[in-house]
C-alpha positions in Angstrom: 114.5 90.2 61.5 117.1 92.9 61.0 118.5 93.2 57.5 122.3 93.3 57.3 123.9 96.5 56.1 125.4 96.0 52.7 128.8 97.3 51.8 128.8 100.3 49.5 130.5 99.2 46.2 130.8 102.6 44.6 134.3 104.0 44.3 134.9 106.4 47.2 137.8 108.3 48.7 138.7 108.7 52.3 138.3 112.5 52.1 135.8 114.7 50.3 133.9 112.9 47.6 134.8 114.2 44.1 131.1 114.1 43.1 130.3 116.4 46.0 133.0 118.8 45.0 131.8 118.9 41.4 128.2 119.4 42.5 129.2 122.2 44.9 130.1 124.1 41.7 127.2 123.0 39.5 124.5 123.0 42.2 123.8 126.7 42.5 120.7 128.2 41.0 121.3 129.1 37.3 124.9 128.0 37.4 124.6 125.4 34.6 122.9 128.1 32.5 125.7 130.6 33.1 128.4 128.0 32.2 126.4 126.9 29.1 126.3 130.5 27.7 129.9 131.2 28.6 130.9 128.0 26.7 130.3 130.0 23.5 132.9 132.6 24.4 133.3 135.6 26.7 130.1 137.5 27.6 129.4 140.8 29.4 127.0 140.9 32.3 124.2 142.5 30.2 124.6 139.8 27.5 124.2 137.1 30.1 121.1 138.8 31.4 119.7 138.7 27.9 120.7 135.0 27.5 119.0 134.0 30.8 116.0 136.4 31.1 114.5 134.8 34.3 117.6 135.3 36.4 117.7 138.4 38.5 120.7 140.7 38.5 121.4 139.9 42.1 121.5 136.2 41.6 123.6 136.5 38.4 126.1 138.6 40.2 126.2 136.1 43.1 126.7 133.2 40.7 129.5 134.9 38.7 131.3 135.9 41.9 131.0 132.4 43.3 132.2 130.8 40.0 135.1 133.2 39.9 136.1 132.4 43.5 136.1 128.7 42.6 138.3 129.2 39.6 135.7 128.3 37.0 135.1 131.8 35.6 137.5 134.6 34.9 136.6 138.3 35.1 138.3 140.7 32.8 137.9 144.5 33.2 138.2 146.1 29.8 139.9 149.6 29.7 137.0 151.3 28.0 135.0 154.3 28.9 132.9 153.4 30.8 134.7 150.3 31.9 133.2 147.0 30.8 133.7 143.6 32.3 133.8 140.3 30.4 133.4 136.9 31.9 134.9 133.8 30.4 135.4 130.1 31.3 138.8 129.1 32.7 140.4 125.8 31.8 138.6 124.3 34.8 135.3 125.8 33.6 135.8 124.3 30.1 136.2 120.9 31.7 132.7 121.2 33.0 131.1 121.7 29.6 131.0 118.0 28.6 129.2 117.3 31.9 126.6 120.0 31.1 126.3 118.6 27.5 125.5 115.2 28.9 122.9 116.6 31.2 121.3 118.4 28.2 121.3 115.2 26.2 119.4 113.4 29.1 117.1 116.4 29.3 116.1 116.0 25.7 115.3 112.3 26.3 113.2 113.2 29.3 111.4 115.9 27.4 110.5 113.4 24.6 109.1 110.9 27.2 106.8 113.6 28.7 105.4 114.9 25.4 
């Protein structure tokens, strides 16, 4: 006996799914960590390396460039000698922080269950 295919009752759009678009931003390795540390204010590259010790410089550079290209992070070159660069969240990036906070909250609950 063949089971009938049930209709999907989740809200969907005829084009790209909004969830997929959001996850395209958050899904990169170390991306939530970068956003989390930038939520406290602008950070220089070296400060982010201290904040996230396991991330390599190459991956951090890639993440920051990707987030900048997606309009989530801004890059500001300071006119110092030598020049320094600060990264900060854009308005779009700030909108992602409640999502990350919700993930952190669930992570705490999962951690308590496994202890």
